[in-house]
C-alpha positions in Angstrom: -9.7 11.4 -83.4 -10.3 9.7 -80.1 -11.7 6.1 -80.4 -13.2 3.6 -77.9 -13.4 -0.1 -78.7 -16.0 -1.0 -76.1 -19.0 -0.8 -78.5 -17.3 -3.4 -80.8 -16.3 -5.9 -78.1 -18.0 -5.5 -74.7 -21.3 -6.1 -72.9 -22.4 -4.9 -69.5 -25.3 -6.7 -67.9 -27.5 -5.1 -65.2 -29.8 -6.7 -62.6 -33.0 -5.8 -64.5 -31.6 -7.6 -67.6 -30.8 -4.5 -69.5 -27.5 -4.7 -71.5 -25.2 -1.8 -72.4 -21.7 -1.8 -73.9 -20.3 -0.4 -70.6 -21.3 1.1 -67.3 -20.7 4.7 -68.6 -23.5 5.0 -71.0 -27.3 4.8 -70.4 -27.9 3.4 -73.9 -29.7 0.1 -73.6 -29.1 -2.4 -76.3 -31.7 -5.0 -75.2 -32.8 -7.1 -72.3 -31.3 -10.5 -71.5 -34.6 -11.7 -69.8 -36.5 -11.1 -73.0 -34.0 -11.7 -75.8 -31.0 -13.9 -76.5 -27.5 -12.5 -76.4 -27.0 -12.8 -80.1 -30.1 -10.7 -80.8 -29.0 -8.0 -78.3 -25.4 -7.9 -79.7 -26.7 -7.4 -83.2 -29.5 -4.9 -82.3 -30.2 -1.5 -83.7 -28.9 0.1 -80.5 -25.5 -1.6 -80.8 -25.2 -0.5 -84.4 -26.0 3.1 -83.4 -23.2 3.1 -80.8 -20.8 1.6 -83.2 -21.6 4.1 -86.0 -21.3 6.9 -83.5 -17.9 5.8 -82.4 -16.6 5.4 -86.0 -17.4 9.1 -86.4 -15.7 10.0 -83.1 -19.1 10.9 -81.6 -19.4 10.4 -77.8 -22.9 11.8 -77.5 -24.2 8.7 -75.7 -21.3 8.5 -73.2 -21.3 9.9 -69.6 -18.2 12.1 -69.8 -18.2 12.7 -66.0 -18.0 9.1 -65.0 -16.1 7.3 -67.8 -12.4 7.1 -66.6 -11.1 7.2 -70.2 -13.0 10.4 -71.0 -12.3 11.9 -67.6 -8.5 11.3 -68.1 -8.4 11.8 -71.8 -6.7 8.4 -72.2 -8.5 7.0 -75.2 -6.2 6.2 -78.2 -6.1 8.3 -81.3 -7.3 6.7 -84.5 -7.7 8.0 -88.0 -11.2 8.1 -89.6 -10.1 5.4 -92.0 -8.9 3.1 -89.2 -12.1 3.7 -87.3 -14.3 2.8 -90.2 -12.4 -0.4 -90.7 -12.4 -1.4 -87.0 -13.8 -5.0 -86.8 -17.0 -5.9 -84.9 -16.8 -9.1 -82.9 -19.4 -11.7 -83.8 -20.2 -11.9 -80.1 -18.9 -9.9 -77.1 -15.4 -10.9 -75.9 -15.5 -8.7 -72.8 -18.3 -9.2 -70.2 -19.1 -7.1 -67.1 -21.6 -9.1 -65.1 -23.1 -6.5 -62.8 -26.4 -8.3 -62.7 -27.0 -8.6 -58.9 -27.8 -6.0 -56.3 -27.2 -8.4 -53.4 -24.6 -6.9 -51.0 -23.7 -7.3 -47.3 -23.3 -3.5 -46.9 -25.6 -0.6 -47.5 -23.3 2.3 -48.4 -25.3 5.6 -48.4 -23.6 6.6 -51.6 -25.2 3.6 -53.2 -28.3 2.6 -51.3 -30.4 3.4 -48.2 -30.7 -0.2 -46.9 -29.5 -3.7 -47.3 -31.0 -5.1 -50.5 -33.4 -8.1 -49.7 -34.3 -9.9 -52.9 -37.6 -11.7 -53.3 -38.0 -15.1 -54.9 -38.9 -13.7 -58.3 -35.8 -11.6 -58.3 -33.6 -14.5 -57.4 -35.1 -16.7 -60.0 -34.5 -14.0 -62.6 -30.8 -13.5 -61.7 -30.3 -17.3 -61.7 -31.8 -17.6 -65.1 -29.8 -14.8 -66.6 -26.5 -16.2 -65.2 -27.3 -19.6 -66.7 -27.9 -17.9 -70.1 -24.6 -16.1 -69.7 -22.3 -18.9 -68.6 -21.8 -20.5 -72.1 -20.6 -17.2 -73.5 -18.3 -16.5 -70.5 -16.6 -19.9 -71.0 -16.1 -19.5 -74.8 -12.5 -19.7 -76.0 -12.9 -16.2 -77.5 -13.8 -14.5 -74.2 -10.9 -12.3 -73.0 -12.4 -10.5 -70.0 -15.0 -11.3 -67.3 -15.7 -8.8 -64.5 -18.2 -8.9 -61.6 -20.1 -7.4 -59.7 -20.3 -3.6 -60.0 -23.9 -3.4 -58.6 -23.5 -5.6 -55.5 -20.8 -7.7 -53.9 -19.7 -10.9 -55.8 -18.9 -12.8 -52.5 -22.2 -11.8 -50.9 -24.3 -13.0 -53.8 -25.0 -16.8 -54.0 -25.8 -16.3 -57.7 -22.5 -14.6 -58.5 -20.6 -17.2 -56.4 -22.4 -20.0 -58.3 -21.4 -18.3 -61.6 -17.7 -18.0 -60.4 -17.7 -21.7 -59.4 -18.8 -22.6 -62.9 -16.6 -20.1 -64.6 -13.9 -22.0 -66.7 -13.1 -19.9 -69.8 -11.4 -22.0 -72.5 -9.1 -19.1 -73.1 -6.3 -19.5 -70.6 -5.3 -15.8 -71.1 -8.7 -14.6 -70.0 -8.6 -11.8 -67.4 -11.0 -12.3 -64.3 -11.8 -9.1 -62.4 -13.6 -9.3 -59.1 -15.0 -6.3 -57.2 -15.9 -6.6 -53.5 -16.1 -4.6 -50.3 -13.7 -7.2 -48.9 -15.6 -8.4 -45.9 -16.3 -11.9 -47.4 -13.2 -12.5 -49.5 -11.8 -14.8 -46.9 -10.1 -18.3 -47.0 -13.5 -20.1 -47.0 -14.9 -18.1 -50.0 -11.7 -18.2 -52.0 -11.4 -21.9 -51.7 -14.7 -22.2 -53.6 -13.3 -20.3 -56.6 -9.5 -20.9 -56.2 -9.5 -22.5 -59.7 -9.7 -18.9 -61.1 -6.1 -18.5 -59.9 -4.9 -20.1 -63.1 -6.2 -17.1 -65.0 -4.9 -13.6 -64.8 -7.0 -12.5 -61.7 -7.5 -9.0 -60.5 -9.3 -8.1 -57.2 -10.6 -4.6 -56.5 -11.5 -3.9 -52.8 -13.7 -0.9 -51.9 -13.2 -0.1 -48.1 -13.4 3.7 -48.6 -11.6 4.3 -45.3 -9.1 2.7 -42.8 -10.5 4.7 -39.9 -13.0 2.4 -38.1 -15.7 5.1 -37.4 -15.5 6.4 -40.9 -15.5 3.0 -42.4 -18.6 2.0 -40.5 -20.4 5.3 -41.4 -19.6 5.0 -45.1 -20.8 1.4 -45.5 -24.2 2.0 -43.8 -23.3 1.1 -40.2 -21.9 -2.4 -40.8 -18.9 -3.0 -38.5 -16.9 -5.4 -40.7 -13.7 -3.5 -40.4 -11.7 -6.3 -38.7 -12.8 -8.8 -41.4 -11.8 -6.4 -44.2 -8.4 -5.8 -42.7 -7.8 -9.5 -42.2 -9.0 -10.3 -45.7 -6.7 -7.6 -47.3 -3.8 -9.4 -45.6 -5.1 -12.7 -47.0 -5.2 -11.2 -50.5 -1.7 -10.0 -50.1 -0.7 -13.6 -49.3 -2.6 -14.8 -52.4 -0.7 -12.4 -54.5 2.6 -13.4 -53.1 1.8 -17.0 -53.7 0.8 -16.2 -57.3 -2.9 -17.1 -56.9 -4.0 -13.6 -57.8 -2.1 -11.2 -60.0 -3.3 -7.7 -59.0 -4.8 -6.0 -56.0 -6.5 -2.7 -56.4 -8.0 -0.8 -53.5 -10.6 1.8 -54.2 -11.8 4.9 -52.3 -14.8 7.0 -53.2 -13.8 10.5 -52.0 -16.5 12.5 -50.2 -16.9 14.9 -47.4 -16.3 12.3 -44.7 -13.1 10.7 -45.9 -11.3 13.0 -48.4 -8.7 14.2 -45.9 -7.7 10.6 -45.1 -6.6 10.0 -48.7 -2.8 10.4 -48.3 -2.7 8.0 -45.3 -5.1 5.6 -47.0 -3.0 5.5 -50.2 0.2 4.9 -48.2 -1.3 2.0 -46.2 -2.7 0.4 -49.4 0.7 0.4 -51.0 2.9 -0.3 -48.0 0.9 -2.7 -45.9 -1.3 -4.5 -48.5 1.0 -4.3 -51.5 -1.7 -2.8 -53.7 -0.7 -2.5 -57.4 -3.1 0.3 -57.7 -5.0 2.8 -55.4 -8.1 3.9 -57.3 -9.4 7.3 -56.3 -13.0 7.8 -57.5 -15.1 10.9 -57.2 -18.7 10.5 -55.9 -21.3 10.2 -58.6 -25.0 10.5 -58.2 -26.0 6.9 -58.4 -29.2 5.1 -57.5 -31.3 6.8 -54.8 -28.8 9.4 -53.6 -30.9 12.6 -53.1 -29.8 15.9 -54.5 -29.2 17.3 -51.0 -27.1 14.3 -49.9 -25.1 14.4 -53.1 -24.4 18.1 -52.7 -23.1 17.7 -49.2 -20.9 14.7 -50.1 -19.5 16.1 -53.4 -16.3 17.9 -52.4 -15.3 18.2 -56.1 -18.0 20.8 -56.4 -16.3 24.2 -56.2 -19.2 25.5 -54.2 -18.8 22.9 -51.5 -17.6 24.4 -48.2 -14.7 21.8 -48.0 -13.6 22.3 -51.6 -10.5 24.3 -50.8 -9.4 21.8 -48.2 -9.8 19.1 -50.8 -7.6 20.9 -53.3 -5.0 21.4 -50.6 -5.0 17.7 -49.8 -4.4 16.8 -53.4 -0.9 18.4 -53.1 0.3 15.7 -50.8 3.5 14.1 -52.5 2.3 10.5 -51.9 -0.6 11.1 -54.3 2.0 11.6 -57.1 3.0 7.9 -56.8 2.2 6.3 -60.2 0.3 3.5 -58.4 -2.3 6.1 -57.3 -4.9 6.3 -60.1 -7.3 9.2 -60.2 -10.4 7.8 -61.9 -11.7 11.4 -62.2 -10.8 12.6 -58.8 -8.6 15.4 -59.9 -11.2 16.9 -62.2 -13.5 19.3 -60.6 -17.3 19.0 -61.0 -19.6 21.6 -62.4 -20.3 24.4 -59.8 -23.7 23.8 -58.4 -25.4 25.7 -55.6 -27.2 23.9 -52.9 -30.5 22.3 -54.2 -32.4 24.8 -52.1 -31.6 27.3 -54.8 -33.2 25.0 -57.3 -36.3 24.8 -55.2 -36.4 28.6 -55.2 -36.3 28.4 -59.0 -39.1 25.8 -59.0 -41.2 28.1 -56.8 -40.8 30.9 -59.4 -41.8 28.5 -62.2 -44.8 27.5 -60.1 -45.8 31.1 -59.4 -45.7 32.0 -63.1 -47.7 28.9 -64.0 -50.4 29.7 -61.6 -50.5 33.4 -62.5 -50.8 32.5 -66.1 -53.4 29.8 -65.7 -53.9 26.7 -67.8 -55.6 28.6 -70.6 -52.6 30.8 -71.4 -50.2 27.9 -71.1 -52.4 25.7 -73.3 -52.6 28.4 -76.1 -48.9 29.1 -75.9 -48.1 25.4 -76.3 -50.5 24.9 -79.1 -48.9 27.9 -80.9 -45.6 26.0 -80.7 -47.3 22.9 -82.3 -47.5 21.0 -79.0 -50.7 19.1 -78.5 -49.4 16.0 -76.7 -46.7 15.6 -74.1 -44.9 13.4 -71.6 -43.7 15.0 -68.4 -40.1 13.8 -67.7 -38.8 13.7 -64.1 -40.0 12.1 -60.9 -40.1 15.5 -59.0 -42.8 17.6 -57.5 -42.7 20.1 -60.4 -44.0 17.4 -62.7 -47.1 17.1 -60.5 -47.7 20.8 -60.7 -47.5 20.8 -64.5 -49.9 17.9 -64.6 -52.4 19.6 -62.3 -52.3 22.8 -64.4 -52.7 21.0 -67.7 -54.9 18.0 -66.8 -58.2 19.7 -67.8 -56.8 21.4 -70.9 -56.8 20.2 -74.5 -53.1 19.2 -74.1 -52.9 15.4 -74.1 -50.7 14.3 -71.2 -49.6 10.8 -72.0 -47.9 10.2 -68.6 -44.7 10.5 -66.7 -41.2 9.4 -67.7 -38.1 9.1 -65.5 -34.6 7.6 -65.7 -34.9 6.6 -62.0 -38.3 6.2 -60.4 -38.4 7.4 -56.8 -42.2 7.6 -56.2 -43.3 4.0 -55.8 -47.0 4.9 -56.0 -46.6 7.0 -59.1 -47.9 10.6 -59.6 -51.4 11.9 -59.9 -52.8 8.4 -60.1 -50.5 7.4 -63.0 -47.6 5.1 -63.1 -44.2 6.6 -63.8 -42.6 4.8 -66.7 -38.9 4.1 -66.7 -37.1 5.5 -69.7 -35.7 2.1 -70.6 -39.3 0.8 -70.9 -40.6 3.7 -73.0 -41.8 2.6 -76.4 -41.3 5.8 -78.4 -44.6 7.1 -79.9 -45.6 10.2 -81.8 -46.0 12.6 -78.9 -45.2 16.2 -79.8 -42.9 17.0 -76.9 -41.3 15.9 -73.7 -41.3 18.5 -71.0 -38.3 18.0 -68.7 -38.7 18.9 -65.1 -35.3 17.8 -63.7 -33.6 20.1 -66.2 -30.2 20.2 -64.5 -29.5 16.9 -66.3 -30.9 18.0 -69.7 -27.8 17.1 -71.7 -27.9 13.5 -70.6 -31.7 13.3 -70.9 -31.5 14.6 -74.5 -28.8 12.0 -75.3 -31.0 9.2 -73.9 -34.1 10.3 -75.8 -32.2 10.7 -79.1 -30.7 7.2 -78.7 -34.1 5.5 -78.3 -35.4 7.3 -81.4 -37.4 10.2 -80.0 -37.5 13.1 -82.6 -40.1 15.4 -81.1 -39.5 18.6 -79.2 -37.5 18.3 -75.9 -38.2 21.4 -73.7 -37.3 22.1 -70.1 -39.8 23.5 -67.7 -37.5 26.5 -67.2 -37.2 27.5 -70.9 -40.9 26.9 -71.5 -41.9 29.2 -68.6 -39.3 31.8 -69.5 -41.0 32.2 -72.9 -44.5 32.0 -71.5 -46.2 35.4 -71.6 -47.6 36.0 -68.2 
């Protein structure tokens, strides 16, 4: 069976303090603000993931963003070997993605430059101070930063890198940056890392100035990035860094540039690897924006052109690594079709009235619910049921969009949800039902999980 060692060795730390085993699962093991690292590593959540992996169960993994699952590159292991795979007493691989601070505002990631308040900065500083002793242990084999921001733009991450001195001389250091600030001045502050095996990943997304500027939120740092890529090439030739990877997130604005982009990465900047990433629906990217950008969707108007571009011979070079960029995404029509579906659900709700829906739910043994999804359909369900005998405990969401809540109630993030004895969770954003069910099962919810669509399809109008 396929086996992944990350649950037994690795920890991924986010800006809100939540810890996971990697960036490709939503399963939260604990919070570094509230708990010490030892407690998190030996938590119930960690044990759940380890036991799942020993059985070859990838239920809690995001198959469409994990590069190992996307490329079917995980090693085979017998059940006996998996059951005997050792658990590290503490993590030996750390991905410190705990700061959103970045000098760019790429639309695929965020809508504006992140401006931290004093409380945020104090929290990040405290978490890094808690982490440093573990990063510097002789057992530590890998330290990466910063997948949620830019490590050279963040004073906190730079402070961490200055204090990073792993006792293990074989430790691998991996730095991710947009490249605008990895210049001579910044490198001088952390040049001691050159004695370790150091890997730098740069994320320009385009070598066409207008496209580059558009894709990073209007910031014209093109000249700095090109200069700094040349500087990194010099560092590599001097032996101060070991690997250069240059990454591109393919989308409607830049996919046709990929062959030329890859060639320039390898020939001009001596990149060891060109990483081709598909676009994923991260952070605040709306459904509409994601649909227009995702050329891997077979229903996208540029999809055929994208497939044709993939046939370029230069993309067969072994240095070009497709993270998941050769695998097509699920066919999805434009979100307007989903709105039409929501309108039909609303019509049937209103035609049936609260009384019929209430009786139907009670017949199913549902007397208390949470409404899952920060979408308008959740508001409609709330309004229809608010004066019924159905106890609406509140709203849940993986990503909270409405800052003011809904219907006068706060929307609770799933990671903060303390599982109670509610009868059912009604899922409004049901296109993501597989992932939502996985998240709810992981945190221990054992009640009914129903989508708004399936509930209304069974609802006798």
